[in-house]
C-alpha positions in Angstrom: -5.5 -80.4 -110.3 -2.8 -77.7 -110.0 -1.2 -79.3 -106.9 -1.6 -83.0 -107.5 -2.2 -83.3 -111.3 -5.6 -84.9 -110.6 -7.3 -84.9 -114.0 -10.8 -85.3 -112.5 -10.3 -82.0 -110.7 -9.6 -80.3 -114.0 -12.7 -81.9 -115.6 -14.8 -80.5 -112.7 -13.4 -77.0 -113.5 -14.4 -77.3 -117.1 -17.8 -78.8 -116.3 -18.9 -76.3 -113.6 -17.4 -73.2 -115.2 -18.8 -73.9 -118.6 -22.3 -74.4 -117.1 -22.0 -71.2 -115.2 -20.9 -69.2 -118.3 -23.7 -70.7 -120.4 -26.4 -69.9 -117.7 -25.1 -66.3 -117.3 -25.0 -65.9 -121.1 -21.2 -65.1 -121.3 -21.0 -66.8 -124.6 -17.6 -65.7 -126.0 -15.8 -66.7 -122.9 -17.9 -69.9 -122.6 -17.3 -71.2 -126.1 -13.5 -70.5 -125.8 -13.5 -72.4 -122.5 -15.4 -75.4 -124.0 -12.6 -75.6 -126.6 -10.1 -76.0 -123.8 -12.3 -78.6 -122.1 -12.8 -80.6 -125.3 -9.1 -80.6 -126.0 -8.4 -81.9 -122.5 -11.1 -84.5 -122.3 -11.2 -85.9 -125.9 -9.5 -89.3 -126.1 -9.9 -90.1 -122.4 -12.5 -92.8 -122.1 -13.0 -92.2 -118.4 -14.2 -88.7 -119.1 -16.5 -89.5 -122.1 -19.7 -88.5 -120.3 -18.2 -85.1 -119.4 -17.1 -84.7 -123.0 -20.7 -85.3 -124.0 -21.8 -82.7 -121.5 -19.3 -80.1 -122.7 -20.5 -80.7 -126.3 -24.1 -80.1 -125.1 -23.2 -76.9 -123.3 -21.2 -75.6 -126.3 -24.0 -76.3 -128.7 -26.4 -74.3 -126.5 -24.1 -71.3 -126.6 -23.7 -71.6 -130.3 -27.5 -71.5 -130.8 -27.8 -68.4 -128.7 -25.1 -66.7 -130.8 -26.7 -67.6 -134.1 -24.0 -70.2 -135.1 -26.6 -72.7 -136.2 -24.3 -74.8 -138.4 -21.7 -74.9 -135.6 -24.4 -76.0 -133.2 -25.6 -78.8 -135.5 -22.0 -80.0 -135.9 -21.4 -80.0 -132.1 -24.7 -81.8 -131.4 -23.8 -84.5 -134.0 -20.5 -85.1 -132.1 -22.5 -85.4 -128.8 -25.1 -87.7 -130.4 -22.3 -90.0 -131.5 -21.5 -90.8 -127.9 -25.0 -90.3 -126.4 -25.2 -93.8 -124.9 -22.9 -92.7 -122.1 -25.5 -90.2 -120.9 -28.8 -92.2 -121.3 -28.9 -93.1 -117.6 -27.9 -89.6 -116.4 -30.8 -87.1 -116.7 -28.8 -84.1 -115.5 -26.3 -84.7 -118.3 -28.7 -85.8 -120.9 -31.0 -82.9 -120.1 -28.7 -80.1 -121.4 -28.4 -82.1 -124.7 -32.1 -82.4 -125.0 -32.6 -78.7 -124.3 -30.1 -77.9 -127.0 -31.9 -80.1 -129.5 -35.2 -78.5 -128.5 -33.8 -75.0 -128.7 -32.2 -75.7 -132.1 -35.5 -77.0 -133.6 -37.4 -74.0 -132.2 -34.8 -71.7 -133.8 -35.1 -73.5 -137.2 -38.9 -73.5 -137.0 -39.0 -69.8 -136.2 -36.6 -68.9 -139.0 -38.8 -70.9 -141.4 -41.9 -69.0 -140.2 -40.2 -65.6 -140.7 -39.3 -66.7 -144.3 -42.7 -68.2 -144.9 -40.9 -71.3 -146.0 -43.8 -73.7 -146.1 -41.8 -76.9 -146.6 -39.5 -76.2 -143.7 -42.4 -75.0 -141.5 -44.0 -78.5 -142.0 -40.6 -80.2 -141.6 -39.6 -78.5 -138.3 -43.1 -78.5 -136.8 -43.2 -82.3 -137.3 -39.6 -82.9 -136.1 -39.9 -80.7 -133.0 -42.9 -82.6 -131.5 -40.9 -85.8 -130.6 -37.9 -83.7 -129.4 -40.3 -81.7 -127.2 -41.8 -84.9 -125.7 -38.5 -86.4 -125.0 -37.2 -83.2 -123.4 -40.2 -83.0 -121.2 -39.8 -86.7 -120.2 -36.1 -86.1 -119.2 -37.1 -83.0 -117.3 -39.5 -85.0 -115.1 -36.4 -86.7 -113.7 -34.2 -83.6 -113.6 -35.3 -80.5 -111.7 -32.3 -78.5 -113.1 -33.9 -78.3 -116.6 -37.6 -78.4 -115.7 -38.4 -74.7 -115.7 -36.6 -74.2 -119.1 -38.1 -77.3 -120.7 -41.6 -76.0 -119.8 -40.7 -72.6 -121.1 -39.7 -74.1 -124.4 -43.0 -76.0 -124.6 -44.7 -72.7 -124.4 -42.6 -71.3 -127.2 -43.3 -74.4 -129.4 -47.0 -73.9 -128.8 -46.7 -70.2 -129.7 -44.9 -71.0 -132.9 -47.5 -73.5 -134.1 -50.3 -70.9 -133.4 -51.6 -72.2 -130.1 -51.3 -69.1 -127.8 -53.7 -70.5 -125.2 -51.6 -73.6 -124.9 -48.5 -71.4 -124.5 -50.1 -69.7 -121.5 -50.7 -73.1 -119.9 -47.1 -74.2 -120.4 -45.6 -70.9 -119.2 -47.7 -70.9 -116.1 -46.5 -74.4 -115.4 -42.9 -73.2 -115.9 -43.6 -70.4 -113.4 -45.0 -72.9 -110.9 -42.0 -75.2 -111.4 -39.5 -72.3 -111.1 -41.1 -71.0 -107.9 -41.2 -74.5 -106.4 -37.5 -75.0 -106.7 -36.5 -71.3 -106.3 -35.1 -71.3 -109.9 -34.8 -67.5 -110.0 -32.5 -67.5 -113.1 -34.9 -69.4 -115.4 -38.0 -68.0 -113.7 -36.9 -64.5 -114.8 -36.5 -65.8 -118.4 -40.0 -67.3 -118.3 -41.3 -63.8 -117.4 -39.3 -62.4 -120.3 -40.6 -64.9 -122.8 -44.2 -64.2 -121.8 -43.7 -60.4 -122.2 -41.7 -60.8 -125.4 -44.1 -63.1 -127.2 -47.3 -61.3 -126.2 -45.9 -57.9 -127.2 -44.8 -59.1 -130.6 -46.6 -57.5 -133.5 -49.0 -60.2 -135.0 -48.5 -60.9 -138.6 -52.3 -61.5 -139.3 -55.5 -60.1 -137.9 -56.6 -63.7 -137.1 -53.5 -64.3 -135.1 -53.9 -60.9 -133.4 -57.3 -62.0 -132.2 -55.9 -65.2 -130.8 -53.0 -63.4 -129.0 -55.5 -61.0 -127.4 -57.5 -63.9 -126.1 -54.2 -65.5 -124.7 -53.3 -62.2 -123.0 -56.8 -62.0 -121.5 -56.5 -65.5 -120.3 -53.1 -64.7 -118.7 -54.4 -61.6 -117.0 -57.4 -63.5 -115.7 -55.2 -66.2 -114.1 -52.3 -64.0 -112.9 -53.7 -60.4 -112.8 -50.6 -59.3 -114.8 -50.3 -57.8 -118.3 -47.5 -58.7 -120.8 -45.8 -55.4 -120.0 -45.8 -56.2 -116.3 -44.2 -59.6 -117.0 -41.5 -57.8 -119.0 -41.0 -55.4 -116.1 -40.7 -58.3 -113.7 -38.1 -59.9 -115.9 -36.0 -56.7 -116.2 -36.0 -56.2 -112.5 -34.8 -59.7 -111.8 -32.2 -59.4 -114.6 -30.8 -56.2 -113.0 -30.7 -57.9 -109.5 -28.7 -60.8 -111.0 -26.6 -58.6 -113.2 -27.5 -60.5 -116.4 -26.3 -58.1 -119.0 -27.1 -60.2 -122.1 -30.7 -60.7 -120.9 -31.0 -56.9 -120.2 -30.0 -56.3 -123.8 -32.8 -58.6 -125.0 -35.3 -56.6 -122.9 -34.0 -53.4 -124.7 -34.5 -55.0 -128.1 -38.1 -55.9 -127.2 -38.8 -52.4 -125.9 -37.2 -51.0 -129.0 -39.4 -53.0 -131.3 -42.4 -51.6 -129.5 -41.3 -48.1 -130.3 -40.7 -48.9 -133.9 
């Protein structure tokens, strides 16, 4: 691009670097970079599919940073041009992961606030999104591990800990099969994080204990050991944001 003024070369830079920044959780730099990419690509019909992809990646980073309104707005912009990506699972996949992640975030927030109406709303709305994401992931190995991890989170939030274990073990199997170390480490973290949470009711505590026993029976590992595995891998890959999440989980255990 710099030498020949080839616009496609510049689009490749925006696409690959944004994806890398999202995957390594460098959100501030990533969101700023997406703004440059959107400004460059918008209005150019030949790059519409890549504009869709940049919107999807931007929305994912906004969700992680807690900018839910911004993520919804960005996803709406992507949804407006979604037809360009329907036959491209690797492009559509990030959009579906963003939609799934957003719904999980909204559902978890409703649960924390004991907002009955929104709990029902987001539980119902998340189901179809989960199924569609899983379907896309069957054609795209790049998102398979993470999609299965999110299925585990969804089951966890709707009080089905045993189902969560099933999905997370499938995520581990998928991650190991394609050597997806990055997302595999995050599956380990999710298992440790969720099973070490303080249950809000005695009934739920009993179900969590059963899930932990099921996990140990199948893998011989405790939730603490999964968290340790995640932390080791995060350090090896220098994933600073992820290491901060581990510290937060450990801190909540002390408190």
